[in-house]
VEXSE-147793 format. One record per residue (C-alpha): x, y, z; residue number from 1. Coordinates in pm, 1 decimal, padded with zeros to 6 digits. Each point is the difference from the previous one (the first is absolute). Last residue first. Layout:
% residues N
         c1         c2         c3   seq
          X          Y          Z   NUM
...
END
This chain:
% residues 374
         c1         c2         c3   seq
   -00371.7    02777.1   -00046.0   374
    00237.3   -00208.2    00003.2   373
    00125.8   -00043.7    00341.4   372
   -00355.0    00001.4    00099.0   371
   -00036.1   -00363.7   -00181.9   370
    00201.0   -00181.2    00385.8   369
    00253.1   -00248.6   -00090.4   368
    00288.1    00150.9    00237.5   367
   -00243.4    00021.5    00277.9   366
   -00107.5   -00406.9    00008.7   365
    00260.1   -00077.6    00259.5   364
   -00065.8   -00401.8    00034.8   363
   -00064.7   -00238.4    00299.2   362
   -00370.3    00054.7   -00127.4   361
   -00282.2    00016.0    00219.6   360
   -00040.8    00350.4   -00013.2   359
   -00102.8   -00098.1   -00390.9   358
   -00350.4   -00098.9    00158.1   357
   -00179.7    00252.9   -00232.6   356
   -00166.5   -00253.4   -00175.4   355
    00161.8    00088.6   -00327.8   354
    00312.6    00074.7    00125.8   353
    00032.3   -00338.8    00203.5   352
   -00079.8   -00174.9   -00384.4   351
    00249.7    00218.7   -00145.6   350
    00281.6   -00076.5    00222.9   349
   -00074.6   -00368.9    00027.4   348
    00006.2   -00048.9   -00376.3   347
    00329.5    00199.7   -00019.0   346
    00097.7   -00238.2    00245.0   345
   -00017.9   -00234.9   -00234.3   344
    00137.2    00141.3   -00253.0   343
    00327.7    00165.9    00119.9   342
    00238.6   -00092.5   -00294.5   341
   -00191.9    00076.5   -00293.5   340
   -00010.4    00367.2    00169.2   339
    00332.2    00131.1   -00182.4   338
   -00040.4    00142.1   -00338.4   337
   -00154.0    00312.6    00101.8   336
   -00245.9   -00089.7    00189.8   335
   -00265.8    00268.5   -00070.7   334
   -00308.5   -00101.3    00123.8   333
   -00248.7   -00201.9    00265.5   332
   -00304.4    00245.3    00014.6   331
   -00286.9   -00097.0    00273.6   330
   -00326.0    00121.5   -00017.1   329
   -00292.9    00008.5    00275.5   328
    00178.9    00291.8    00062.9   327
   -00150.8    00208.6   -00235.9   326
    00157.1    00374.3    00016.7   325
    00360.4   -00028.3    00048.9   324
   -00032.9   -00384.5   -00183.9   323
    00187.4   -00255.6    00292.8   322
    00380.8   -00067.9    00014.1   321
    00275.7   -00183.1   -00178.6   320
    00217.4    00173.6   -00258.4   319
    00325.8   -00131.9    00007.1   318
    00330.3    00173.4   -00017.3   317
    00230.2    00130.5   -00315.7   316
   -00014.4    00361.1    00089.9   315
   -00262.1    00102.2   -00296.8   314
   -00152.3   -00330.0   -00001.9   313
    00141.0   -00208.3   -00319.2   312
   -00305.1   -00321.3   -00113.4   311
    00303.6   -00184.7   -00172.4   310
   -00157.8   -00201.7   -00302.9   309
    00134.8   -00285.3   -00154.8   308
    00241.0   -00103.2   -00273.8   307
    00137.9   -00332.6   -00144.4   306
    00359.8   -00117.7   -00140.8   305
    00172.2   -00213.1   -00242.7   304
    00316.2   -00138.1   -00032.1   303
    00261.0    00304.3    00057.5   302
    00358.0   -00124.2   -00095.2   301
    00297.3    00208.3    00119.1   300
    00144.3   -00299.1    00227.9   299
    00027.6    00054.1    00333.3   298
    00247.9    00073.4    00255.8   297
   -00150.0    00207.0    00210.4   296
   -00023.6    00310.9    00205.3   295
    00132.9    00262.3   -00344.3   294
   -00188.3   -00242.2   -00257.2   293
   -00303.9    00116.8    00170.6   292
    00032.7    00417.6   -00064.6   291
    00028.1   -00154.1   -00317.3   290
   -00283.2   -00231.8   -00030.0   289
   -00217.2    00261.0    00178.1   288
    00096.2    00290.7   -00299.7   287
   -00028.4   -00256.9   -00271.0   286
   -00410.7   -00112.0    00155.2   285
   -00042.8    00380.5   -00013.5   284
    00068.4    00086.5   -00334.9   283
   -00212.9   -00404.8   -00105.0   282
   -00289.1    00118.5    00131.5   281
   -00139.9   -00293.0    00059.7   280
   -00364.3   -00036.0   -00171.0   279
   -00307.8   -00055.3    00217.7   278
   -00135.7    00304.5   -00159.7   277
   -00254.9    00230.5    00168.9   276
   -00338.7    00133.3    00014.7   275
   -00245.4   -00100.3    00275.9   274
    00313.9    00070.5    00246.2   273
    00047.0    00299.3   -00103.5   272
    00362.5    00072.5   -00012.3   271
    00319.8    00135.5    00158.8   270
    00341.0   -00101.8   -00068.2   269
    00244.5   -00202.1    00196.3   268
    00334.0    00043.6    00114.2   267
    00050.0   -00004.2    00382.4   266
   -00027.1   -00395.1    00054.6   265
    00188.3   -00095.0   -00232.4   264
   -00044.9   -00399.6   -00036.6   263
    00123.6   -00351.3   -00028.0   262
   -00099.3   -00385.4    00004.4   261
    00321.1   -00197.8   -00036.3   260
    00054.3   -00289.6   -00273.3   259
    00076.4   -00327.0   -00075.2   258
   -00241.9   -00249.6    00159.4   257
   -00286.1    00261.9   -00020.1   256
   -00246.5    00098.7    00300.0   255
    00231.4    00020.8    00256.8   254
    00387.3    00087.2   -00061.3   253
    00119.8    00266.9    00257.4   252
   -00214.0    00252.2   -00035.8   251
    00037.4    00385.9   -00060.6   250
   -00001.3    00378.9    00072.0   249
    00100.2    00322.1   -00146.9   248
   -00080.8    00294.3    00105.4   247
    00322.2    00178.9   -00111.5   246
    00142.4    00182.8    00335.6   245
   -00133.9   -00317.9    00271.6   244
    00091.2   -00303.9   -00273.1   243
   -00266.9   -00237.8    00189.5   242
    00103.3   -00377.4   -00011.4   241
   -00156.6   -00348.2    00073.3   240
    00226.7   -00274.9    00106.2   239
    00228.9   -00198.3   -00198.9   238
    00093.5   -00366.5    00118.3   237
   -00316.2   -00081.5    00165.8   236
   -00197.2    00084.8   -00314.1   235
    00224.3   -00072.1   -00263.4   234
    00271.5    00253.3   -00170.9   233
    00330.7   -00125.7    00182.6   232
    00073.2   -00331.1   -00200.5   231
    00048.5    00055.7   -00390.3   230
   -00200.4   -00034.4   -00303.8   229
    00003.6    00342.1   -00018.7   228
   -00327.4    00222.4   -00014.2   227
   -00211.5    00146.0   -00253.9   226
   -00164.7    00287.8    00110.9   225
   -00385.1   -00038.3    00059.3   224
   -00113.2    00369.7    00016.0   223
   -00305.8    00176.7    00240.8   222
   -00171.4    00285.7   -00123.6   221
   -00185.9    00308.7    00073.3   220
   -00289.3    00225.8   -00107.3   219
   -00093.5    00207.2    00252.3   218
   -00322.4    00104.2    00184.7   217
    00023.2    00334.5    00167.0   216
   -00258.2    00148.8    00277.1   215
   -00028.0    00340.5    00122.0   214
   -00348.0   -00051.5    00166.9   213
   -00251.8    00228.0   -00162.7   212
   -00252.9   -00089.6    00259.6   211
   -00277.6   -00017.9   -00223.2   210
    00188.7   -00169.3   -00263.5   209
   -00035.1   -00317.4    00212.4   208
   -00115.8   -00256.0   -00239.4   207
    00297.9    00100.1   -00255.8   206
    00239.1    00047.7    00244.0   205
   -00046.2   -00327.7    00175.2   204
    00051.2   -00166.7   -00336.3   203
    00411.1   -00108.5   -00008.0   202
   -00094.9   -00187.3    00341.7   201
   -00362.6   -00054.5    00034.0   200
   -00013.8   -00125.6    00355.3   199
   -00349.7    00205.0    00097.3   198
   -00107.8   -00121.0    00300.8   197
   -00356.6    00008.2    00046.5   196
   -00227.7    00001.9    00304.8   195
   -00378.8   -00068.0    00086.6   194
   -00086.8   -00154.0   -00349.9   193
   -00223.6    00070.8   -00271.4   192
   -00023.4   -00203.6   -00334.9   191
   -00094.6    00073.8   -00344.0   190
    00101.9   -00221.9   -00298.1   189
    00170.8   -00124.9   -00278.7   188
    00231.6    00289.5   -00138.7   187
    00032.4    00208.3    00357.1   186
   -00200.6    00202.3    00182.0   185
    00060.5    00040.5    00395.3   184
   -00248.6    00103.4    00249.8   183
    00230.9    00105.3    00368.3   182
   -00125.8    00000.5    00336.3   181
   -00054.0    00231.6    00290.3   180
   -00216.4    00280.4   -00152.2   179
    00038.0   -00108.6   -00368.2   178
    00337.1    00067.1   -00185.6   177
   -00015.9   -00073.0   -00406.2   176
    00298.9   -00227.3   -00140.3   175
   -00022.5   -00043.7   -00405.5   174
    00128.1   -00208.0   -00279.0   173
    00167.9   -00256.1    00220.8   172
    00096.6   -00259.7   -00296.5   171
   -00033.6   -00402.6    00039.5   170
    00188.3   -00193.4   -00190.5   169
    00088.3   -00227.2    00328.9   168
   -00260.5   -00009.0    00334.8   167
    00121.9   -00187.6    00318.7   166
   -00259.8   -00013.7    00252.3   165
    00170.8   -00075.4    00321.6   164
   -00079.2   -00333.0    00177.1   163
    00302.2   -00165.0    00212.9   162
    00072.3   -00222.6   -00307.1   161
   -00034.1    00319.1   -00237.4   160
    00224.0    00153.0    00241.1   159
    00261.7   -00230.6    00001.6   158
    00032.5   -00030.9   -00376.2   157
    00000.4    00323.7   -00074.1   156
    00323.7    00026.3    00221.7   155
    00172.0   -00272.3   -00131.9   154
   -00051.7    00165.2   -00388.5   153
    00155.0    00299.6    00150.8   152
    00311.0   -00172.6    00172.2   151
    00031.5   -00228.0   -00359.8   150
    00023.2    00333.0   -00118.2   149
    00265.7    00132.5    00179.0   148
    00201.5   -00291.0    00102.2   147
    00214.4    00248.7    00256.5   146
    00374.4   -00051.6    00004.1   145
    00154.0    00079.8    00350.7   144
    00181.7    00197.6    00204.2   143
    00132.6   -00111.2    00355.3   142
    00392.4    00048.4   -00082.2   141
   -00003.0    00368.7    00015.2   140
    00350.1    00123.4   -00168.7   139
    00097.3    00357.6   -00047.5   138
    00267.7    00118.7   -00274.5   137
    00176.0    00295.8   -00058.2   136
    00186.8    00026.7   -00329.0   135
    00244.4    00268.0   -00012.2   134
    00284.3   -00277.6   -00161.8   133
   -00201.4   -00258.0   -00173.9   132
   -00287.2   -00228.1   -00051.0   131
    00006.1   -00337.3   -00257.5   130
   -00225.8   -00159.2    00195.4   129
   -00092.5   -00370.5   -00150.5   128
    00255.8   -00121.2    00223.7   127
   -00194.2    00066.8    00318.3   126
    00186.1   -00167.3    00337.1   125
    00336.2    00095.8   -00173.3   124
   -00075.1    00303.9   -00165.4   123
   -00174.0    00117.3    00304.7   122
    00222.3   -00111.1    00241.3   121
    00306.7    00187.5   -00240.6   120
   -00221.5    00302.6   -00035.3   119
   -00097.0    00051.3    00337.1   118
   -00329.7   -00081.0    00136.5   117
   -00219.4    00216.9    00254.1   116
   -00202.3   -00226.0    00254.8   115
   -00329.7   -00057.0    00033.0   114
   -00265.6   -00209.7    00284.3   113
   -00326.4    00105.9    00114.9   112
   -00018.3    00122.1    00325.6   111
   -00287.4    00237.3   -00051.2   110
    00245.5    00302.5    00107.3   109
    00274.3   -00140.3   -00243.2   108
   -00241.5   -00064.6   -00308.7   107
   -00032.5    00449.8    00050.7   106
    00359.7    00051.0    00089.1   105
    00099.3   -00146.1   -00329.9   104
   -00279.9    00167.1   -00179.5   103
    00174.9    00346.6    00108.8   102
    00322.0   -00130.5   -00062.1   101
   -00120.0   -00102.5   -00385.6   100
   -00129.2    00348.5   -00055.1    99
    00309.0    00185.5    00142.0    98
    00219.1   -00205.0   -00242.6    97
   -00212.7    00123.9   -00293.4    96
    00239.1    00257.8   -00114.5    95
    00290.1   -00178.0    00101.7    94
   -00094.6   -00339.4   -00165.9    93
   -00271.4   -00208.0    00004.5    92
   -00036.5   -00383.8   -00086.0    91
   -00309.3   -00132.4    00266.0    90
    00059.0   -00441.7    00007.1    89
   -00328.7   -00193.0    00024.6    88
   -00031.4   -00371.8    00145.7    87
   -00147.8   -00238.6   -00201.5    86
   -00273.8   -00236.0    00184.7    85
   -00296.5   -00089.5   -00204.8    84
   -00334.7    00074.0    00105.8    83
   -00313.8   -00118.4   -00160.4    82
   -00024.6   -00395.9    00086.0    81
   -00374.4   -00147.3   -00087.7    80
   -00119.8   -00187.0    00293.2    79
   -00293.4    00199.8   -00008.8    78
   -00047.6    00132.2    00376.2    77
    00323.1   -00094.1    00058.6    76
    00138.2    00233.8   -00287.4    75
   -00268.0    00219.3    00142.4    74
    00117.4    00033.3    00302.4    73
    00406.5    00043.8   -00090.2    72
   -00124.6    00273.1   -00228.3    71
   -00190.6    00185.4    00313.0    70
    00358.4   -00054.5    00254.5    69
    00267.5    00177.5   -00301.8    68
   -00311.3    00217.5    00016.5    67
   -00032.4    00093.6    00347.5    66
    00383.2    00057.8   -00028.2    65
   -00012.0    00280.0   -00286.2    64
   -00261.4    00167.9    00149.6    63
    00250.8    00080.3    00303.4    62
    00254.3    00043.3   -00259.4    61
   -00218.0    00238.9   -00204.6    60
   -00006.7    00258.3    00283.7    59
    00342.7   -00065.9    00075.3    58
    00017.7    00289.9   -00314.5    57
    00305.8   -00006.5   -00159.3    56
   -00081.8   -00397.0   -00110.9    55
    00224.7   -00262.3   -00047.4    54
   -00247.6   -00316.2    00098.1    53
   -00070.2   -00195.9   -00325.6    52
   -00194.0   -00173.9   -00193.2    51
    00038.9    00025.2   -00396.1    50
   -00235.9   -00141.8   -00235.0    49
   -00044.6   -00289.4   -00244.0    48
   -00176.8   -00151.7   -00240.9    47
   -00173.9    00275.9   -00187.5    46
   -00326.8    00215.2    00057.9    45
   -00082.1    00221.3    00307.1    44
   -00020.8    00390.0   -00142.4    43
   -00211.7   -00020.2   -00311.0    42
   -00076.6   -00121.0   -00339.4    41
    00124.0   -00364.4    00043.4    40
   -00319.4   -00166.6    00133.8    39
    00038.2   -00216.4    00290.9    38
   -00417.7    00025.8    00001.1    37
   -00145.5    00102.6   -00339.9    36
   -00109.7    00346.7   -00048.4    35
   -00176.8    00261.4    00198.8    34
    00040.0   -00177.5    00344.3    33
   -00305.1    00006.8    00284.7    32
    00034.0   -00172.5    00358.4    31
   -00296.4   -00058.8    00180.3    30
   -00006.1    00015.6    00374.3    29
   -00217.4   -00194.7    00242.7    28
    00222.7    00039.6    00295.5    27
    00099.4   -00293.8    00234.1    26
    00384.8    00093.2    00124.1    25
    00159.5   -00215.9   -00283.9    24
   -00226.6    00178.7   -00306.9    23
    00119.8    00339.6    00094.9    22
    00410.8   -00135.2    00039.9    21
   -00052.5   -00154.7   -00295.4    20
   -00198.6    00232.0   -00158.8    19
    00281.8    00287.5    00043.6    18
    00256.9   -00201.7   -00105.4    17
   -00130.6   -00111.5   -00348.4    16
   -00077.6    00415.0   -00011.6    15
    00334.2    00114.4    00103.7    14
    00175.1   -00277.4   -00245.9    13
   -00189.6    00047.5   -00282.8    12
   -00391.3   -00074.3    00011.2    11
   -00143.5    00384.2   -00012.2    10
   -00308.8    00167.7    00135.5     9
   -00066.1   -00168.6    00364.4     8
   -00354.3   -00029.0    00132.5     7
   -00161.4    00009.4    00336.2     6
   -00248.5   -00142.4    00142.9     5
   -00221.4   -00123.7   -00277.4     4
   -00286.5    00046.8   -00161.0     3
   -00173.2   -00042.1   -00351.3     2
   -00205.2    00248.1   -00169.2     1
END
């Protein structure tokens, strides 16, 4: 039986970030991935994710501020650019006006620059948009596009250089708690560790079925939509956007030369991650495109798309906590489609929880306690 200080299950964004934090801290860590590294079956693949500060809870903004610096540090370590400044517009209406006002208040509380734009200002500054009377536009300049798969690759590369043992195509079959340790049986061997961090994404519920945590994996899809070959849609010209009433979000042209990536944050079916289709749902795509055409001067042409998984918690807040019966296990789950941006900070938080050092962190973690869901 092989022994390590600590094991991490799952090598998506959260697991890779945790291995990175642990290896840099000198821990003898092993990271398990049931599929190939950088696979496309979970939540972390793809070329881009949104980095934004526009949250209705200031605790997320505090984590964002730390995460941005951490991503910059990883860029320096790897000499690879991961963050691409873009700015962000949150688009609301009378129904979401209070929600946007709360976001603005939180941005001001952390001295982050923002402003409300009029329709004329928005059209002049960002000509790709065709907004209407009644729209409310909140602009925040510090948002960015984050190169997603490249970021995970960087985290894994640095982790390995720092001594982490990375194992792919090795599924954990059984987890047993023995005194103050954990024993793991995988498809390739047996291991004993002092600590375990579970970052298994959509597979978390299957591993933790005895806790009956209400986690709902959803099949989400992103579309690549053709844009006019004109100015106004490129990175630096068009911001990231999030329409708050229907949940439509999108990026400037980044992954494709004449397309933008868009998605629907809300409209998605529940799935079993081990038994799902990777095909696009055309009805959802049509609805997404219909709403998108109310926001942008856009062609009615979906080039193609990709699917991923959101693992939704009941309140869409994360779970970052120790197991209630076995404190040598830390659970990271329920990232609900907005966890990627926090990357290395999540790794630091999970390491602190594993070693009971969370009091030294500059974050309020009360929002993420497991007890709220049990």
